[in-house]
C-alpha positions in Angstrom: 72.5 50.4 -1.7 70.5 47.5 -3.7 67.7 47.9 -6.1 65.8 45.2 -3.7 65.8 48.0 -0.8 65.1 50.6 -3.4 61.9 48.7 -4.7 60.6 48.4 -1.4 60.6 52.0 -0.5 58.2 52.4 -3.4 58.8 56.2 -3.9 56.3 58.5 -5.9 57.2 61.3 -7.9 57.2 64.5 -6.2 58.3 62.7 -2.8 60.8 64.5 -0.7 64.0 62.2 -0.2 67.3 62.5 1.5 70.2 60.8 -0.8 73.7 60.1 0.7 75.8 59.7 -2.4 79.2 57.3 -2.5 81.4 60.3 -1.2 79.1 60.3 1.7 77.5 63.8 0.9 73.9 64.2 2.1 71.2 65.8 -0.5 67.9 66.7 0.2 66.0 66.3 -3.3 62.6 65.4 -5.0 61.9 62.2 -6.5 61.2 62.5 -10.2 60.7 59.2 -10.9 62.0 58.3 -14.6 63.5 54.8 -12.6 65.3 52.8 -15.4 65.7 49.4 -14.3 68.1 48.5 -17.2 70.7 50.6 -15.6 69.8 51.3 -12.1 69.1 55.1 -12.0 66.5 57.8 -11.0 66.2 61.2 -11.9 65.5 63.7 -9.0 65.6 67.2 -8.2 68.7 68.4 -6.1 67.6 71.0 -3.9 71.3 72.3 -2.9 72.0 73.3 -6.8 68.4 73.4 -8.5 69.5 70.8 -10.9 67.6 67.8 -11.9 70.2 65.1 -11.8 70.3 61.2 -12.3 71.8 59.0 -9.9 72.9 55.2 -9.8 71.3 53.3 -7.1 73.9 50.9 -6.2 76.1 53.7 -5.6 74.0 55.1 -2.9 74.7 54.7 0.7 71.3 55.7 2.0 67.9 56.6 0.1 65.3 57.6 2.5 61.8 59.7 2.5 61.7 62.8 4.4 
């Protein structure tokens, strides 16, 4: 996924999102913001394991709002 597409979503902290990672695994999550433009990552709360994680935007296959 490109940073341009990510920026166009204009996500806000607390929004429900769906992520498909580079392995094709779907993750329901809450966007926690903390977008880091220098390394292209953001923080989210993973519903499947209850943990807060960071992910690289360019490695995502899909990111959308619920």
